[in-house]
C-alpha positions as CSV (number, residue, x, y, z in Angstrom):
1,M,0.0,0.0,0.0
2,L,2.8,2.5,0.9
3,K,4.5,1.7,-2.4
4,K,1.4,2.6,-4.3
5,I,1.1,5.9,-2.4
6,V,4.7,6.8,-3.1
7,L,4.4,6.0,-6.8
8,T,1.1,7.9,-7.1
9,L,2.7,10.9,-5.3
10,A,5.8,10.8,-7.5
11,A,3.5,10.8,-10.6
12,L,1.4,13.7,-9.4
13,L,4.5,15.7,-8.5
14,T,5.8,15.4,-12.1
15,L,2.4,16.6,-13.4
16,N,2.4,19.7,-11.2
17,T,1.9,22.8,-13.4
18,G,2.1,26.5,-12.6
19,I,4.0,28.3,-10.0
20,G,3.5,28.8,-6.3
21,L,5.1,31.1,-3.7
22,T,3.0,30.3,-0.6
23,A,3.6,27.1,1.3
24,P,0.6,25.1,2.3
25,V,-1.1,26.0,5.6
26,N,0.0,23.4,8.2
27,D,-1.3,23.0,11.8
28,L,1.7,22.4,14.0
29,E,2.1,21.9,17.7
30,K,4.7,24.1,19.6
31,G,8.1,22.7,18.9
32,Q,7.0,20.8,15.8
33,T,8.7,21.1,12.4
34,A,7.2,20.6,8.9
35,A,9.3,19.8,5.8
36,G,7.5,19.8,2.5
37,I,8.2,19.4,-1.2
38,G,6.5,20.1,-4.5
39,S,7.6,19.8,-8.1
40,N,9.3,23.3,-8.0
41,T,9.6,24.1,-4.3
42,F,10.6,22.9,-0.9
43,Y,10.0,24.5,2.5
44,L,10.7,24.1,6.3
45,E,8.4,25.5,9.0
46,H,8.9,25.4,12.8
47,K,6.4,26.5,15.4
48,L,8.5,28.5,17.8
49,A,5.7,29.5,20.2
50,D,2.0,28.7,20.7
51,N,1.0,31.3,18.2
52,F,4.1,31.8,15.9
53,T,5.6,29.8,13.1
54,L,8.7,30.7,11.2
55,G,9.2,29.3,7.7
56,L,11.8,29.2,4.9
57,Q,11.0,28.3,1.3
58,N,12.9,27.9,-2.0
59,A,11.0,27.9,-5.3
60,N,12.7,27.1,-8.6
61,W,10.8,29.2,-11.1
62,E,11.1,28.0,-14.7
63,H,12.8,30.8,-16.8
64,S,13.2,33.0,-13.7
65,G,15.7,31.4,-11.4
66,N,15.3,30.6,-7.7
67,L,13.3,32.5,-5.2
68,D,14.2,32.4,-1.5
69,N,11.4,33.2,0.9
70,I,11.3,33.7,4.7
71,Y,8.0,34.2,6.5
72,G,6.2,34.2,9.8
73,Q,2.7,33.2,10.6
74,L,1.0,34.7,13.7
75,Q,-1.9,32.4,14.7
76,L,-4.7,34.8,15.7
77,T,-7.4,32.1,16.3
78,N,-7.5,28.3,15.8
79,N,-8.2,28.7,12.1
80,F,-7.0,32.2,11.2
81,R,-3.5,33.5,10.9
82,G,-1.7,36.6,9.7
83,I,1.4,36.2,7.5
84,I,4.4,38.5,6.9
85,G,7.4,37.6,4.8
86,S,10.1,38.6,2.5
87,N,11.0,37.1,-0.8
88,N,14.1,37.6,-2.9
89,F,13.6,38.1,-6.6
90,E,17.2,38.1,-8.0
91,S,18.7,40.0,-5.0
92,D,15.8,42.4,-4.7
93,A,14.0,41.7,-1.5
94,K,10.2,42.3,-1.4
95,V,8.1,42.3,1.8
96,Y,4.6,41.0,1.7
97,V,1.7,40.5,4.1
98,G,-1.3,38.2,4.0
99,M,-3.7,35.9,5.9
100,A,-4.8,32.3,5.9
101,V,-7.8,30.4,7.1
102,N,-8.1,26.7,7.5
103,G,-10.5,24.1,8.8
104,P,-11.5,20.5,8.7
105,I,-13.4,19.2,5.7
106,T,-13.5,15.5,6.9
107,P,-11.4,13.7,9.5
108,E,-8.7,13.1,6.9
109,W,-9.0,16.4,4.9
110,E,-8.2,19.9,6.0
111,G,-8.9,22.8,3.7
112,Y,-7.3,26.2,3.6
113,T,-7.2,29.5,1.7
114,S,-4.3,32.0,1.8
115,I,-3.7,35.3,0.2
116,I,-0.5,37.3,0.3
117,A,0.3,40.7,-1.3
118,G,3.3,42.8,-1.7
119,N,4.8,45.5,-3.8
120,Q,4.4,44.2,-7.4
121,F,2.5,41.0,-6.8
122,K,-0.4,39.1,-5.2
123,E,-1.0,35.4,-4.7
124,L,-4.0,33.4,-3.9
125,Q,-3.9,29.7,-2.9
126,V,-6.8,27.4,-2.2
127,G,-6.0,23.8,-1.1
128,A,-6.4,20.8,1.0
129,N,-4.1,18.6,3.0
130,F,-4.9,14.9,3.1
131,K,-3.6,13.0,6.2
132,I,-1.7,10.0,5.0
133,T,-0.3,9.1,8.4
134,Y,-0.2,10.9,11.8
135,N,2.9,12.9,10.5
136,A,2.6,12.9,6.7
137,D,0.2,14.9,4.5
138,L,-0.5,15.0,0.8
139,N,-1.3,18.6,-0.4
140,L,-3.5,19.5,-3.4
141,N,-3.9,23.1,-4.3
142,Y,-4.8,25.7,-6.9
143,H,-2.7,28.9,-6.9
144,S,-2.8,32.1,-8.8
145,F,0.3,34.3,-8.8
146,M,-0.6,37.8,-10.1
147,P,2.4,40.1,-10.7
148,D,1.6,43.8,-11.3
149,A,3.6,43.6,-14.5
150,G,3.5,40.5,-16.7
151,D,1.2,37.6,-17.1
152,N,-0.5,35.8,-14.2
153,K,0.7,32.3,-13.5
154,N,-2.1,29.9,-12.4
155,G,-1.9,26.2,-11.8
156,V,-2.7,23.1,-9.8
157,G,-0.1,21.9,-7.4
158,V,0.6,18.7,-5.6
159,G,3.1,18.2,-2.7
160,A,3.9,16.3,0.4
161,T,4.7,17.3,4.0
162,L,6.4,15.4,6.8
163,K,5.9,16.7,10.4
164,F,8.4,15.8,13.1
């Protein structure tokens, strides 16, 4: 069964299209870390306090190089958080702010929506995390990256997260 899940996940990751800046919304316990991958990104998050998570992300943008991203999430309620971060577009750091909401859909599925905006871009992400095991999730999402100049980049994404 695990072999089928891994093979399915690998196939889905190679089919991922589009671009995404925002990592999926994860519910972590204080002291817990999440490490996640997608076809063009990886991220690490660590919940430093009951209401604060610090994250690092790297995205490999086709035809645009790498994007490094550091962000913080301030948990305001059980399912609402504020986001502040900085990304690095070719040595030009851009600060952004945003928010995210999340909640259970079924016992195995948790849905979320996040939006971030900064000088020269906005991004919306709607997704769901499927609990594979107590510490591993499969993420499915739709994201829309909207730069002030240039074409929007929309796509469906698939990823995996391990919590430890």
